C-alpha positions in Angstrom: 8.1 8.4 -51.6 4.9 7.0 -50.2 3.7 3.9 -52.0 0.1 5.1 -52.5 -1.6 5.7 -55.8 -3.1 9.0 -56.7 -4.8 8.2 -60.0 -8.5 8.7 -60.3 -9.5 5.1 -60.5 -7.5 3.3 -57.8 -6.1 6.2 -55.7 -8.8 6.4 -53.0 -9.0 2.6 -52.6 -5.3 2.0 -52.3 -4.9 5.0 -49.9 -7.7 3.6 -47.7 -6.2 0.1 -47.7 -2.8 1.5 -46.7 -4.2 3.6 -43.9 -6.2 0.7 -42.6 -3.2 -1.6 -42.6 -1.2 1.1 -40.8 -3.8 1.4 -38.1 -3.8 -2.4 -37.7 -0.1 -2.3 -37.1 -0.4 0.5 -34.5 -3.1 -1.5 -32.7 -1.0 -4.7 -32.6 1.9 -2.6 -31.3 -0.3 -1.6 -28.3 -1.9 1.7 -29.2 -5.6 2.2 -28.6 -7.1 3.7 -31.8 -10.9 3.9 -32.3 -12.7 3.1 -35.5 -13.4 6.7 -36.1 -9.8 7.7 -36.3 -9.0 6.0 -39.7 -12.1 7.7 -41.2 -10.9 11.0 -39.9 -7.4 10.4 -41.3 -8.7 9.6 -44.7 -10.9 12.8 -44.8 -7.9 14.9 -43.7 -5.6 13.3 -46.3 -8.2 14.1 -49.1 -8.3 17.7 -47.9 -4.7 18.2 -47.2 -3.4 16.2 -50.1 -0.3 14.0 -50.6 2.2 16.7 -51.5 5.1 15.5 -49.3 6.0 12.8 -46.9 6.1 15.2 -43.9 2.6 16.4 -44.7 1.2 12.9 -44.6 3.2 12.2 -41.4 1.7 15.3 -39.7 -1.8 14.5 -40.8 -1.8 10.9 -39.6 -0.1 11.8 -36.3 -2.7 14.5 -35.6 -5.6 12.1 -36.5 -4.4 8.9 -34.9 -2.3 9.9 -31.8 -3.7 11.8 -28.9 -1.0 11.2 -26.2 2.5 12.6 -26.4 4.1 9.4 -25.0 2.8 7.5 -28.1 4.6 9.7 -30.5 8.0 7.8 -30.6 6.1 4.5 -31.4 4.1 6.3 -34.2 7.3 7.7 -35.7 9.0 4.3 -35.8 5.9 2.7 -37.3 5.5 5.4 -39.9 9.2 5.3 -41.1 9.1 1.5 -41.5 5.5 1.0 -42.8 5.5 3.7 -45.5 8.7 2.4 -47.0 7.1 -1.0 -47.7 3.4 -1.3 -46.7 3.3 -4.9 -48.0 5.5 -5.9 -45.1 2.7 -5.1 -42.6 -0.2 -7.2 -43.9 -2.9 -8.5 -41.6 -1.6 -11.0 -39.0 -4.3 -13.5 -40.0 -3.3 -13.4 -43.7 0.5 -13.2 -43.3 2.3 -16.6 -43.2 4.9 -17.2 -40.6 8.4 -17.0 -42.1 11.5 -15.0 -42.4 11.5 -11.2 -42.5 10.4 -10.0 -46.0 13.0 -8.6 -48.2 13.2 -4.8 -48.6 14.6 -3.9 -52.0 16.0 -0.5 -52.9 16.7 0.3 -49.3 20.0 -1.0 -47.7 19.9 1.2 -44.6 19.5 -0.8 -41.3 16.1 -0.7 -39.6 16.3 0.6 -36.1 13.5 -1.3 -34.2 13.4 -0.2 -30.6 9.9 -1.5 -29.8 9.6 -5.3 -29.9 5.8 -5.2 -30.2 6.1 -3.0 -33.3 8.5 -5.5 -34.9 6.2 -8.4 -34.2 3.3 -6.4 -35.7 5.2 -5.5 -38.9 6.7 -8.9 -39.4 4.6 -11.5 -37.6 6.6 -14.7 -37.0 9.8 -13.4 -38.6 11.8 -12.7 -35.4 11.6 -16.1 -33.6 12.6 -19.5 -34.8 10.1 -21.3 -32.6 7.3 -20.0 -30.3 8.4 -18.8 -26.9 6.8 -20.4 -23.9 3.8 -18.5 -22.5 3.2 -17.6 -18.9 0.5 -18.4 -18.1 -1.2 -20.5 -20.8 -2.5 -18.2 -23.5 -4.8 -20.8 -24.9 -4.6 -19.3 -28.4 -4.7 -21.6 -31.4 -1.5 -22.2 -33.3 0.9 -21.7 -30.3 3.0 -24.4 -28.8 2.2 -24.9 -25.1 5.3 -25.5 -23.0 5.6 -28.6 -20.8 5.8 -28.6 -17.1 9.5 -29.3 -17.2 10.1 -26.2 -19.4 8.1 -24.0 -16.9 10.1 -25.4 -13.9 13.3 -24.8 -15.7 12.4 -21.2 -16.6 11.3 -20.5 -13.0 14.7 -21.6 -11.7 16.8 -20.1 -14.5 19.1 -17.2 -13.6 18.3 -14.0 -15.4 21.9 -13.5 -16.3 22.1 -16.8 -18.3 18.8 -16.5 -20.2 18.6 -16.4 -24.0 16.6 -13.7 -25.7 13.6 -16.0 -26.1 13.7 -17.1 -22.5 14.1 -13.4 -21.4 10.9 -12.5 -23.2 9.0 -15.4 -21.7 10.3 -14.4 -18.2 9.1 -10.9 -18.9 5.6 -12.1 -19.6 5.7 -14.2 -16.5 6.7 -11.2 -14.4 3.9 -9.1 -15.9 1.4 -11.8 -15.0 2.8 -12.3 -11.5 0.0 -11.5 -8.9 1.7 -10.0 -5.9 -0.1 -10.2 -2.6 -0.1 -6.8 -1.0 -0.9 -6.5 2.7 -3.9 -4.3 3.5 -3.0 -1.9 6.3 -5.6 -0.8 8.7 -6.3 2.9 8.6 -7.5 5.3 11.3 -10.4 6.4 9.1 -13.7 4.7 9.7 -16.7 4.0 7.5 -20.3 2.9 8.1 -20.6 -0.9 8.2 -23.3 -3.3 9.4 -20.5 -5.7 10.6 -18.6 -3.0 12.5 -17.7 -3.6 16.2 -18.0 0.1 17.2 -21.3 2.0 17.5 -21.5 5.2 15.4 -22.6 7.6 18.2 -22.8 10.6 15.9 -25.1 8.9 13.5 -27.1 7.4 16.4 -27.8 10.8 17.8 -28.8 12.2 14.4 -31.2 9.3 13.7 -32.6 9.6 17.2 -33.3 13.3 16.8 -34.8 12.7 13.4 -37.1 9.9 14.6 -38.1 11.4 18.0 -35.8 9.1 20.0 -36.8 5.9 18.2 -34.3 3.8 16.2 -34.4 0.3 14.7 -30.8 -0.8 14.3 -27.7 0.6 16.1 -25.5 2.2 13.4 -21.9 0.8 13.5 -18.6 1.8 12.1 -15.4 -0.1 11.2 -11.9 0.9 10.2 -11.1 0.9 6.5 -8.1 -0.8 4.8 -5.7 0.7 2.4 -3.1 -0.7 0.0 0.5 -0.7 1.3 2.7 1.8 -0.6 5.8 0.5 -2.3 9.1 2.4 -2.8 11.8 0.7 -4.9 15.4 1.8 -5.1 17.1 -0.2 -7.9 20.8 -0.3 -8.5 21.6 -0.1 -12.3 25.4 -0.3 -12.0 27.3 -2.7 -14.3 27.1 -5.7 -12.0 23.3 -5.3 -11.6 22.2 -4.3 -15.0 20.6 -7.6 -16.1 18.7 -8.1 -12.8 17.7 -4.5 -12.5 16.1 -4.6 -16.0 13.9 -7.5 -15.0 12.9 -5.9 -11.7 11.9 -2.7 -13.6 9.6 -4.8 -15.7 8.0 -6.0 -12.4 7.6 -2.4 -11.3 6.1 -1.5 -14.6 3.4 -4.2 -14.1 2.7 -3.0 -10.6 2.4 0.7 -11.6 0.0 -0.1 -14.5 -2.1 -2.8 -12.9 -5.4 -1.9 -11.2 -6.1 -3.6 -7.8 -9.6 -4.3 -6.5 -10.2 -2.3 -3.3 -13.6 -3.2 -1.9 -16.2 -2.5 -4.5 -13.9 -0.3 -6.6 -10.5 -0.6 -8.2 -7.5 1.6 -7.5 -3.9 1.9 -8.5 -1.0 0.8 -6.3 1.1 3.6 -4.8 4.5 2.7 -6.3 7.5 5.0 -6.4 10.5 3.9 -8.4 14.1 5.2 -8.3 17.2 3.9 -10.0 20.7 4.8 -8.9 24.3 4.2 -9.9 26.5 7.2 -9.3 23.4 9.4 -8.8 19.7 9.0 -7.9 17.1 9.3 -10.7 13.2 9.0 -10.2 11.6 6.9 -13.0 8.0 6.5 -11.8 6.6 8.6 -14.6 8.6 6.8 -17.3 7.4 3.4 -16.0 3.8 4.6 -16.2 3.9 4.1 -20.0 1.5 1.4 -21.0 4.0 -0.5 -23.2 6.8 -2.2 -21.3 9.4 -1.8 -24.0 8.6 1.9 -24.4 8.8 2.3 -20.6 12.2 0.7 -20.3 13.5 2.6 -23.3 12.4 5.9 -21.6 14.1 4.9 -18.4 17.4 4.0 -20.3 17.2 7.3 -22.1 16.7 9.3 -18.9 19.4 7.5 -16.8 22.9 8.7 -17.8 24.8 6.3 -15.4 23.3 3.0 -16.5 25.8 0.2 -16.3 28.4 2.5 -14.7 29.8 2.7 -11.2 27.9 2.8 -7.9 27.7 5.1 -4.9 25.1 3.6 -2.7 25.7 5.8 0.4 25.6 9.0 -1.6 22.4 8.0 -3.4 20.7 6.9 -0.2 21.6 10.3 1.2 20.0 12.1 -1.8 16.8 10.0 -1.3 16.6 10.6 2.4 17.0 14.4 2.0 14.9 15.0 -1.1 12.2 12.3 -1.2 11.7 10.6 2.1 9.2 13.2 3.4 7.4 13.5 0.1 6.5 9.8 0.0 5.4 9.3 3.6 7.6 6.3 4.2 6.1 5.6 7.7 3.5 3.2 6.1 5.6 2.1 3.1 7.7 -0.9 2.3 11.1 0.0 0.8 12.7 -2.5 -1.6 16.4 -1.9 -2.0 17.7 -3.8 -5.0 21.5 -3.9 -4.9 24.5 -6.2 -4.4 25.8 -4.0 -1.7 29.3 -3.8 -3.2 30.1 -0.2 -1.9 33.7 0.9 -2.1 33.2 4.5 -1.2 32.3 6.0 2.2 31.2 3.1 4.4 30.4 5.4 7.3 28.0 7.4 5.1 26.4 4.2 3.9 25.8 3.1 7.5 24.4 6.4 8.6 22.0 6.7 5.6 20.9 3.1 5.7 20.0 3.5 9.4 18.0 6.6 8.7 16.1 4.9 5.8 15.3 1.9 8.1 13.9 4.2 10.8 11.8 6.2 8.3 10.0 3.3 6.6 7.7 0.6 7.8 10.0 -2.2 6.7 13.1 -2.4 4.5 13.5 -5.4 2.2 17.0 -5.9 0.7 17.0 -7.9 -2.6 20.5 -9.1 -3.5 21.3 -11.2 -6.6 24.5 -12.5 -4.9 22.3 -14.8 -2.8 22.0 -17.1 -5.8 25.4 -18.6 -4.7 25.1 -21.2 -2.1 28.5 -20.3 -0.7 27.6 -16.6 -0.3 28.8 -15.0 2.9 28.6 -11.4 4.0 32.3 -10.6 3.8 32.2 -7.4 1.8 32.2 -4.2 3.9 29.2 -2.8 2.1 27.2 -6.0 2.7 28.1 -6.2 6.4 27.2 -2.5 6.7 23.7 -2.8 5.2 22.7 -6.1 6.7 21.8 -5.0 10.2 19.2 -2.5 8.9 17.3 -4.8 6.6 14.1 -6.4 7.8 14.4 -9.1 5.1 17.3 -10.2 3.1 16.2 -12.0 -0.1 17.6 -13.1 -3.5 16.4 -11.6 -6.8 17.9 -13.6 -9.6 15.1 -15.8 -11.0 11.3 -16.1 -11.2 11.2 -18.2 -8.0 12.9 -15.4 -6.0 10.2 -13.0 -7.3 7.5 -15.4 -6.2 9.0 -15.6 -2.8 9.1 -11.8 -2.7 5.3 -11.8 -3.3 4.8 -14.0 -0.3 7.0 -11.9 1.9 5.1 -8.7 0.9 1.9 -10.3 2.1 3.2 -11.3 5.5 2.6 -9.2 8.6 5.9 -9.4 10.3 8.5 -7.0 11.5 11.3 -9.4 12.4 14.6 -7.7 12.0 16.4 -11.0 11.4 15.5 -14.2 9.7 17.5 -17.3 9.2 20.3 -16.5 6.8 20.6 -18.7 3.7 24.3 -19.3 4.5 23.6 -20.8 7.9 
């Protein structure tokens, strides 16, 4: 039953308090809800009544949620909050401590979204504050020392604790990647341009009777380099792939300044194990936990086997022409441990390398100083990669940011095992 009073004296007040607390929880969990929505929900509840739990759920969902991708988060918050609304008091009034007891209900709470859990029980899921990247500057938080930051930057994703993993996720989300601006064939009017705009010159001369004051000039525009990511989610790559997907989520949802306006990066994301699955639309969700949950739900072969050659063949046949790879940078995230058709892997890797502007291979096995390209799959992929980089900690992702901003097409660079 809903814990709201319906008596004539306190019913309206307690219902309004509960609805306002519920809206605060949704806002802290990442949903954008205007101030008019709680008022609309209260009016609808007074008209519709509190006859059943499902009626209240439907009314609140219709009044507070306007995007279908926010529905799962609303359902989780509704199930938890309306069992015990006292567990979701305002963050400023709730003291930090253990998770409040929930009497009369012994069923386990299935919390998928971490932000929702923090909004419902602030301070009850961590023993000590996790280090922030970068400095948050908020009162009451413990700021990490420089040694903690350096340790987190060099710590392997595979060996991170849950608290360190969350801190690394915040660092990845705040990572400002430098994307190279490619020159386009299109031109635009510019006083600093090196070429004279002859068409505009003739129009101005005809309009002014042959007189003109300044020669109109044009210059080539710049555009953001497209990014295509192929991420291996097999069993040996699961931990590293999950962190790299958080990086892709930040790239997809982060606006980039482009001259006097802002634009979105053109990022296309695919995951593969035994089959290829596009996940760009799933990563477009604003909340990172919700986005990764949608990806895990869509991908049936997560943490399974791997067929790199067959998946590259599917990508080359079905997606290469749709994405216009000629000006794009393709990031292939895999350990290269292919045990199937090596000839197919060589053929499809060569085709992918010829189709794109540059191919960057990110391999977590490079974290080992004694790594050598002895596996057949690694030796097959290596000649077609423009860059061969590690992807096992925050330092490797920072190095990737520097490489993406370089204007180089060198097929080979000094190997880390030489």
